[in-house]
Each structure stands twice: as C-alpha cells, then as structure tokens.
N, C-alpha and C positions, 0 to 999 in steps of 0.2 A: 352389507351387514352379514350375510351368510358366510362370506369369505372370512370376516373377522371372527365369527364364531368358530369356524373350522380351524383357524390359526390358534385360537385359544385352546381348543381340544388337542391340537398337535403339541402345544406347549406342555400339556400334562404328560404326554408320552415322552417328550424330550427330558422332562424333569420328573421321571417316574418315581424315583426314590423320595424326592422331596414331596411329591404329591401323596405318596403312600403315608408318609409321616403325618402330613396334614389331615388326611382322611381319618387316621386313627385318633388324632387329637380332637377333631371335631366330633367324632362319634362318641368318645368318652365324655367330652365336655357337655354335649347336648343331652346325653343320657343322665348325667348328674343333675343338670339344671332342671330337666323336665320331671324326673322321678322325685326329686326333692320338692319342687314346687307343687306337684300333684299331691304328694303326701301331706304337705302343709295345708293345701286347699281343702282336702277331705276332712282333716282334723278340725279346721276352722268352721267348715260347714256343719259338722256334728255339734260343735259348741253352739253355733247359731240356732240350730234346730232345738237344742235343749233350752236355750233362752226363749225361743218362740213358744215353748210349752207354757211359759209364764207361771210355773208353779215352783216354789222353793222346796228343796229336799234337805235332809239333815243327816249328819254323821252321828251314829249312836254307839256308845260303848258301855258295857256292864261294869259297874264299879262296886255294887253292893249286892247282898243276898236278896233283898226285897225292899219295896217302898215302906216307909214308916207308917203311912196311912193308906193302904191299898184302895179302900172305898173312895176316899177323897181323890186319890190319884185318878181313878176311872171316871169319877164325876167331872173332874177338870178336863179330861180328854173329851167327854161328851159335849161340854160347853164349846170346846175348840172346834169340833166337827159340825156344829150347827150351821155354819156359813163359811164359804170361801176356803174350806179345808176338808180333807178326807183321808182315810187310811184303810187298811185291810189286814186281816189275819188269815192264815192258811191252816185249815183244820181238816180232820177226817170225821164225817158224819156216818152213822150206820143206817142202812136201809134193810128192811126185812128180807126182801127177795134178791137184792143185789149185793149187799155187803157194804164195805166202806166206800163212801163217796168223797172224791177229791173236791173240797169245798173252799171257796173264797168268801169270807164274810166282809163286805165292804161297808164301812161306816162313814156317813157324812154327806156333804154337799158335793156329789159326784159330778165332774165336768161331763158335758154332753159327748165329748169325743171318746170317753172311756167305753161307753156302750151306745150302739147306734139307736136302739129303741128308747124313746122317751119314757122315763120312769115317773109314773103319776101317783103311785102308792107309797106309803111310808116304808113298807116292807115289800120288796119285789123279789121274786124267785125266778131266775133264769137258768136253764139247763142246756148243755151241749147236745148236738144232734144225736150222739150215741146214747143219750139218756132220754130220748123223746118219749119213751113209754112211761116215764114217771109222771104221775099226775099231782102228787103232793109230797111235801117234805115235812118231817117232824123235827122240830128244834125246841129243846128245853120243855118237852112234853106238850107242845102246841103244834097243831097241824097248819101248814100253809100251802095253798094251791100254787102250782107252777103257773107263772104268768106268761112265759114265752120260751120258745126253743130257739137257741142261737143256730143260725144256718151252718151247714157243714164246712169243715176245713177253715174255720175262722181262727185267726191268730190272736192270742191275748198276751200283751207284753206286761209282765209284772212290774211293780214299782222298782225292783232291783235290776230291771232291764233284762230279765230272762224271758225268752219267747217260747210260749207253749200253745198247743192247739186246744180249743175249747170243747172238743168233741165229748169227752167223758168227764166234764167238770160241772160243778154246780156253783152258781153265784147268788149270794143272798145280799141284796143291797138295802141298807137301812138308812134312809135319808135324814131322819131326825132322831139320832141314836140316844138312847139311855143305856150306856154300855153295861152298867151293872145288871141289867135284865138279860144280857147275853153272855157275859164273861164273869166267871167266878173271881172274887178278890184274891183267891189263892193261886190263880193261874198266872204266874209271873212270866211264863214263856210268851203267852198271848199279849200281855202288857208290853213286853219288849218288842214283839212284832209290830204292834200298833204304833209305838213311838218311832221305830225304825222306818216304817213305811208311810209315815205322815207326809203329806204334801199340803202346803199352804199357798194360796194365791199371793204372788209377789207383792202386789200393791197393798195388801192388808198387813201393814207393818205392825199395827197394834196387836193383831192376833198372833203374829209371829213372836213378838216379845212376850206375850202372855203364855204362849206354849213353852218357850224356853224357860221361863220363870217357874212354871208348874212342874215340868218334868225333871229339872236339875235339882233333885232333892236328896241325893245320896245313893239312889238306886241306879240311876243311869247318868252318863255324861253325854250331853247332847249339844252339838254345835251346828251352825249353818254349814251346809256343804259348799266348799269353795268351787269357783268356776273351774271347769275342766281344762287346766293348762297341763297337758300330758307331758311326760318325760320326753316323748318324741319331739313335741313342739319346742320345748325348752332347749333340747339338744340342737335342733335346727337353728333356732334363733341365736344360740350362743356360739356355735361352731360352724355350721354348714353355710349360713348366709355370708359370713366374712370370707369363707373359702371360695364361694361362688364369685364374689367380687374379685378375688385374686385370680381366679380362672379367666374371668372376662378381661381383666387387665392384661393377663398373660397372652390372651388371644389377640388383643389389639397390638401388643408389643411384637408378637410373632408375625402378625400380618404386616406391620411396618417394616420389620427386618426382611421378610420375604419380598415385599414390594421393592425395597431398596436393591435387593439382590437381583430381582427380575429386571428392573429398569437399568441397572448398571450393566447387566449381561447383554441386554438387547437394545441398549440406547442407540447404537449405530443403525441397527435394523429398523427401529422406530423412526429414526431421523430420515433414513432413505425413503420409507413409506410416505412420510410427510412431504418430503421434497418432490415426490412423484404424484402428489395430489391427494394423499390421504388426509383425513381430518383427525384432530385430537379425539373426537367422538369414536372413530374407528379403533384407535389404540385403547381407549377406555373400554369399549365393548369386548375387545380381545382379552384384556386382562381380567375384566369382571367375569367373562365366560370361564376362565381358568378356575376361579373360586366357586362359581355357581355349580359347575359340573362336579367339583370335589364335594360340595355339600350334598348334591343329589346322590352321588355314589355312597357317601357316608350314610344317608338315610336309607338307601336301598339295602346296604349291608345290615343295618340295624333291623329292618323289617325281616330280612331273610333269617337272621339269627334269633329272632323273637325278642330282641332287646326293645324294639319300638312296637307298641301296640297300635293297631290301625285307628282305634278311637282317640289316640293321642296325636295322630298325624297332624291335625290342625295346629297343635301347640308347637310341634317341631317346625312346621311351615312358618309360623309366626316368629319363632326364634331365629330361623335361618334368614328370613326377610330382614330382621333387625341387624344380623351380622353383615349381610350384604350392604345395607345402608351405611353402617359404620365403615365398612371397607371402602365404599364409594366415596365417603367423606374424607378418608385418608388419601385415597388415590388421586382425586381431582387436583388438589393443589400441587401434588408431586409432579404430575404431568405438565401443569402450566408453568412450573418454575424452570423447566429445562430449556437450555439454549441449544436447539437441535443442530444449527449450522456449525456451532463451535464444537459439538460432540463429534462431528464428522472429521474435524481437523486433529483434535487432541486425543482421540481414542475413547472418548466417552466417559471421562472422569466427572463424577458429580461433585 
C-alpha cells in the first residue's frame, strides 16, 4: 500500500503542469462553494433568529402632517399595548444636577427577555450604572423613585436593531399605559416613534389587525414587515447556486477526462503491475492518492494565503471527502472495464 501511495505522489511530479492546473481549479472551486454556502447559512440563521423572537415588526412611513384625532390615536395605541404588544420612544429628560438624560420610555406588555429584572410595578424606573447616583426621576411634574441600577457594560438592542450600552441611559417601563398621561397630543414625533417601534406577539393576529386598522388613518402608512429575504440571499439563489452546479458538473467532467488520460497513458504500466501480482485495489489506491494529495495541497495553499479560515476547515474537509467519493465512483468502473492482457498487445487503446 505504501508503495502504491508513493507511486501516486510520483505521478503528480511526472504530471506537474496538469497537477498545478488541477490544484488551482480545486482551490477556486472550493473557495466559491464554501464562502457562498457560509454566507447563505449566516443569513438564514439571522432570519431564523428573528423568527424565534416571535414578535411582529412593522414598516412605517409618514404620509400626512398629523393624525385627524390625536387623542383618539394615542388612546387606541394604549389599548394595543395592554397585552402581547409593546413599543418605546426615545426622549431627553432634564435632571437638575446632571442635565439631559438619554431616556427610553417603554410602553406595554414588555417581554421578559428585554430586561433581566422582573418588573412588578406599573411604572418602573431603571438607570444605567453611570447614573447610579440618581435616586429619583421627575416626569410630567411627578417624582418616581429609581427601582434598579442596570449592571455595567450591559448592551441594549433598540427595536431598530441599533446596539448601545446602558451605562448612561434611563429606562421608564410603563406596563399598563395610558399614553395620554405621558405624551402630548401635539407631539407627532413621539407618535411616529411609538408606531414605528411597535412589536406585537405573532400569534395575536386580532391585535395585529386592530393595530393596522387604528394607525392607518392618513397620518402614517403602516405595513407588516416582510421576512428578511436580503438582496444577498436573492442573488445567491438566483445566480450563484446554478453557477455552483455548473462548477460541480465541470469538476466531474474534468475528473473523467483526466482519468481517461491517465489510464490511456499508463494502461501498459498498470497491466504489467497486474500481471506481476498487483491487485486492482493497488491501482485504485495509486490513482486516488494522486487526487487526494492535490486536494491537500490546494487546502494548504488556501490556508497559507488566508483564503481558507481555520474555523471553516471542517467544511473544506467535508467537501473534499465528497469530491473523493465522486471520483472513486467514476474510477472504479473504469478500472474494471479494462482488458489488461489485450492492452499489452495493442498498445493500450481504450
């Protein structure tokens, strides 16, 4: 067996230019396959994570100057946020000794994952670690004691997917909101924020329908956010995947042509080996070694050039194993079909 492997390595040296072309082909093919598959996998995982959150978001566009009945508009939002829905607005509150406070006012049935601490009061005040000295907050002329300090370096992901640290922020969570008590009917910017940042539990279809009916009144145009089929995924599905199929078919065709060439060129040598006691298995190992070493060289060059990342190595190994199995499936019948005694007489024509 070791001798067969050595003969396969010698074949690479004897066919160095052919081997070099095949190394470059495999390197490019594997890079395209792996990078494209990895990109598609990451995008799909992101979509699945969004689905796992199980809250519906909405696309919001301003189409009018103001709602026709702003008080009714805010009252309807209050009804929506009583259960299975929440939203927030981002405002600046003033503190006597500190100045402007970066504040998020969160209205509604807030999911547990949004804040680690269980909220037991109708109005809860949370401050970041950089504002731990604050003992109370005044909002709309009423003072509220701070309920909790969020531990340092905690990340807060806003509903529009921006990630910020909580250190110097204030969170006012109102679990059973009457929004008219907190927002002026003339504050159209906050109304827009609330609608834009609304999330409704996916299974509550009635609440979703009610929300869309209440907010689409000439002030805003609101639609359900479509699942995230990004342009990258659409491009991959439309163009890259068929291209990958063509590459794989080309690989099989090239492998078949190279095999035909190798067998034609060395058929007399193979026949002599068999007549002197070698087995078809020995010939098989020799030829397979030729391709395995080429694949290993391709992978090594890819790692050296930084094209192949070490964390992706398992994927390359899986792909190369598949290529070798396909190659072995093509090679086996070709070796079995040969009449080796006849090849010694007529010069080895297939």
